[in-house]
Residue, then its C-alpha position, 0 to 999 in steps of 0.5 A: m745620458v741618453l734618456v729613453r722614453k717609451p710610452i706605456p698605457i695608463e693602466e700599466a702605469i697604475q699597476k706599477l704604482a699599485a705594486e709599490s704602494k704599501q699601506l701605512s701603519t695605524e694610530t688610535i685617535y678620538l672619535e671626534d677627530s675621525f672625520g675624513r680618516v680611514l678606518a684601519n679595522d672592521l668594527y662590529a655592533s656590541h649590542p642590538i639597536p634598538s636594545y629594547t622594544r620601543s615606540p618610534y612615535d609619540g602616541y599611545a601604547i595599546p593591546s591590539i586586541s582592544t581595537s578588533k571591533a573598531g571600524k565600519g562607523h564603530s569606534v572603540f574607547l581605551k582608557i588612558v591609565g598612565t604616561v611613559g616619558m621623561e618625567n612620568e614612568w608608568r610601570g604597570t601592565i596594560k590590560e585590554g581596554q587601556a592605553v598608555k601615552v608614550m613618547t618617541g623612543s619610549p620603552l613599550p609598556n608590558g601588555a602592549d603590542s602596538v602603538i597608535m600615533t597621536e594624530l590618529a587617536k582622538v582624546v575624549e572625556r568620558p565617565g571615569g577619565k580620559y579615553i582615546e577614540i580609535r576608529r579602525p583596527v590596529s594590527k599587532g606590532e604596528n608602529v613598534s620598533q623591535i629589538g635588533e630591528d635596526i642593527k643586530e648584535n655582532q653585525l658588521l658596522v663599518k669595513k676597514g678602509t672606509v672613509l669616516n663621514p658624519g653618519i658613520i661617526a654617529s653610528l660608532a658613537t651609538f655603540g660607545y666607540k670613543n677611540i678608533s684605529v685609523t691609518r695614519k696620514p701619508k706625509i707628502g713632500i712637494i718640490a718644484a723644479g725649474n729655473n724660471l720659477s719665482n716665489l709669490e712674494e717676488p715681483l714678476q720678472f720677464g721670462k719668469v712664472r710664479n710657482s703656482n703648482t706647489y700651492m695647487l699640489i698642497a691643495q690637492c693633497k689636502r683634498c686627499r686628507t694627507d699631510s703635505y710639506n713644501f720643500g721649496q724649489i730646485g734651481n739650476q744646481l744639480n747637487n742642490g736638487i739631489d740634496k733636497i730630495r735626499s733630505a725629503l726622503n727622510e721625512t716623507d712617504v712620497i715625494i711629488t715633484t713638478g717640472g724638470i721632468s722633460v728632455g730640455d737642457d734644464d730638466d734635471m729630474p731624470k739626472i737626479y733619478e740616475e744620481l740617486g740610483a732610483k728604479v724608474l717605473f716609467n717616464k712616459i704615459a700614452m695620454r694627454p696632457g701629462s704624457i711625461t708623468s714619471a715615477a721612480v722608487i728610491q729607498n722603497k719610497l715613491l717619487i712621482g714626477l709631474s709636468g711643470n705645465p699647470a693643467a698637466c700637473y693637475v691631471g697627473f696628480e689626480l690620476f696617479a698621485r691621488s690613487v697612490i695616496k688612497m691605496m696607502l691609506g687602505q681605502l676600498k675605492p682608490f680610483i676617481k668616480r667614473t660616470q657618463a654625461i652628455l657633452h654640452k658643447d662640441f669638442p672637435k679635436p682628435s685624440p691619438v692617445t687617451r685625452f683628459v679634458r678638464g670639464k665642468v659637470s652640471f645637472c639639469d632635468g635629472k641628466i648629467y651634462v659636461e663641457p670643457s672648462g676652458k681651452d684644452k692646452s696643458n700650460m693654461v691654468s684658466s681651464l682649472l678655474e671651474s673644473n670639477s671633472f675630466i672628460v675621458l676621450p679614448a685614443g683614436t677618436k676624431g672629436y665629439s659633437a654636442g649631445s654625445l655620451v662621454d665618460v667623465l671622472l668626477l673629481e669632487d666625488e669622494d666615493g670613488n671606484e674600486q677599479w680604474l675602469 
């Protein structure tokens, strides 16, 4: 077999993957189990918030007209005639010259149209009982939460495709959403290929490397909140590799392989693609690292082939597999969040193709800075130790000096982008 590799632009690779990424089915779960899940349908407010006129503070509910003569050194005194709270429910109608003590969230008593906060109302003893002294006019509606002021009835609360966070979950609980519909988690199969791999528990032998990529990919899948399955390693037996992928296809939605994807004598993944009758989407991308990142479709399922070099494998997953997973989940922003940062250190290396440099973002004086997190070689795992971003250097650039403004992809930012660019 003569393997033809024609590099395609990153954007084209993403478009090909997007065309094959089908949104998964839904399932119903309890709200308390929903953190990090992706909402499968729009949800609306079943009632207004507030659902009654209420006080947003501890204070005194009053008719605002009672304070019209306050100010310019003249105080007015309103008699405290009751309390609305947990233990005392005053149910009368406030008259001019009267006040009722209210707590945060208390319904506004009849006859009151405003609230003066506790710290602005001095309580004094006068003939006939306790009064509050007010030294300025209070306007109608002041410190009053009106019905529907926060959320109106039937208002759209959360769009489908939204990743649920604690704030959203609190809002849904406010409206009694005990069960919600979410997109089920993709099942991701992970397979490592290569004759030089050893397991973690084995003594390291000369010429071997420990299979670190599998554990890195499992962690990357967890960051995407998917279910991942380790199907082990493919050695130098082609049939074993074919059987392992066939088995994995029956149990997963996407298979991610690492290693065995290049053009060496021991690189079996292209042969496996051919034996399985896979439709190859691409087998080379105009980028570094990870130019040999490949993708194929087998039984209507995606198989993404990543480099065996740790840094290249890491980059390939974040740029392509991560986006595929988020598309299958129906997320509104499936691409990595992009921003700009000031380059903190020189990067003199030219970039004949688009380069993604593992970077470390930091913040100082309201500005975003970034610097390479290690040596820019695809086989060096040390560059991943502090990496939280990719510095994007476009094709054709001849290096950058410190102080330059560069594009940065923020790996830890879960907000994401709607578009790749």
